[in-house]
C-alpha positions as a Python dict, from the first residue, in 0.01 Angstrom:
ca = {
    (1, 'M'): (0, 0, 0),
    (2, 'R'): (-35, 276, -258),
    (3, 'E'): (109, 259, -606),
    (4, 'Y'): (428, 462, -656),
    (5, 'R'): (277, 654, -946),
    (6, 'D'): (-11, 766, -721),
    (7, 'I'): (234, 933, -480),
    (8, 'I'): (427, 1141, -737),
    (9, 'I'): (173, 1359, -920),
    (10, 'R'): (393, 1574, -1147),
    (11, 'P'): (728, 1754, -1162),
    (12, 'V'): (749, 2127, -1091),
    (13, 'V'): (903, 2321, -1378),
    (14, 'T'): (965, 2678, -1263),
    (15, 'E'): (1263, 2909, -1276),
    (16, 'K'): (1340, 2845, -909),
    (17, 'S'): (1317, 2466, -943),
    (18, 'M'): (1543, 2476, -1250),
    (19, 'D'): (1805, 2667, -1046),
    (20, 'L'): (1797, 2385, -787),
    (21, 'L'): (1902, 2132, -1054),
    (22, 'A'): (2258, 2264, -1023),
    (23, 'D'): (2259, 2133, -663),
    (24, 'N'): (2114, 1796, -776),
    (25, 'K'): (1772, 1883, -625),
    (26, 'Y'): (1447, 1798, -805),
    (27, 'T'): (1100, 1931, -719),
    (28, 'F'): (773, 1737, -747),
    (29, 'I'): (407, 1785, -655),
    (30, 'V'): (316, 1483, -440),
    (31, 'D'): (8, 1339, -273),
    (32, 'K'): (-88, 1540, 37),
    (33, 'K'): (-96, 1228, 254),
    (34, 'A'): (245, 1095, 145),
    (35, 'N'): (529, 1095, 397),
    (36, 'K'): (901, 1136, 326),
    (37, 'T'): (972, 762, 325),
    (38, 'E'): (698, 694, 70),
    (39, 'I'): (822, 979, -149),
    (40, 'K'): (1180, 848, -132),
    (41, 'N'): (1075, 494, -226),
    (42, 'A'): (856, 621, -511),
    (43, 'I'): (1135, 835, -664),
    (44, 'E'): (1389, 552, -634),
    (45, 'N'): (1156, 299, -799),
    (46, 'I'): (1018, 520, -1077),
    (47, 'F'): (1344, 686, -1186),
    (48, 'R'): (1600, 421, -1072),
    (49, 'V'): (1815, 668, -874),
    (50, 'K'): (1938, 689, -513),
    (51, 'V'): (1781, 957, -293),
    (52, 'L'): (1991, 1133, -29),
    (53, 'E'): (1727, 1359, 128),
    (54, 'V'): (1360, 1459, 98),
    (55, 'R'): (1219, 1791, 215),
    (56, 'T'): (848, 1867, 198),
    (57, 'V'): (646, 2189, 183),
    (58, 'N'): (271, 2211, 246),
    (59, 'A'): (144, 2500, 31),
    (60, 'K'): (-200, 2644, 106),
    (61, 'G'): (-425, 2736, -183),
    (62, 'K'): (-455, 3103, -274),
    (63, 'P'): (-787, 3289, -272),
    (64, 'K'): (-920, 3365, -620),
    (65, 'R'): (-1219, 3558, -750),
    (66, 'L'): (-1427, 3513, -1061),
    (67, 'G'): (-1659, 3812, -1076),
    (68, 'R'): (-1856, 3815, -754),
    (69, 'F'): (-1772, 3454, -666),
    (70, 'E'): (-1487, 3374, -433),
    (71, 'G'): (-1297, 3049, -426),
    (72, 'R'): (-956, 2900, -360),
    (73, 'T'): (-696, 2715, -560),
    (74, 'P'): (-635, 2366, -418),
    (75, 'D'): (-385, 2299, -141),
    (76, 'R'): (-79, 2104, -252),
    (77, 'K'): (234, 1940, -118),
    (78, 'K'): (575, 1984, -280),
    (79, 'A'): (874, 1759, -227),
    (80, 'I'): (1231, 1874, -291),
    (81, 'V'): (1438, 1560, -346),
    (82, 'T'): (1817, 1563, -324),
    (83, 'L'): (1988, 1281, -514),
    (84, 'K'): (2322, 1122, -434),
    (85, 'P'): (2616, 1255, -639),
    (86, 'G'): (2637, 1100, -984),
    (87, 'H'): (2262, 1031, -1012),
    (88, 'K'): (2040, 1229, -1251),
    (89, 'I'): (1675, 1215, -1356),
    (90, 'K'): (1657, 1209, -1736),
    (91, 'L'): (1315, 1376, -1737),
    (92, 'F'): (1481, 1708, -1644),
    (93, 'E'): (1792, 1679, -1866),
    (94, 'G'): (1659, 1873, -2169),
    (95, 'M'): (1530, 2171, -1971),
}
């Protein structure tokens, strides 16, 4: 079994993700191989909250150029986690 901190990589802090905080939804970059149950258990154990729903998005990397060389940004997986009413993640409170 994987460690919970290996599943959740980092929070997403963008204008769109900050607008979702009003609906009690938090956005995280997660491991590409993690499923919704693993993400739910990781969030509940790390932040001590109750999760209502998990939605995931597989985002493909974008093509980038550096002079004549072409490459891609890495693929990533985002999870939008909805918490039960009354639960908050303190990491996002000051933003």
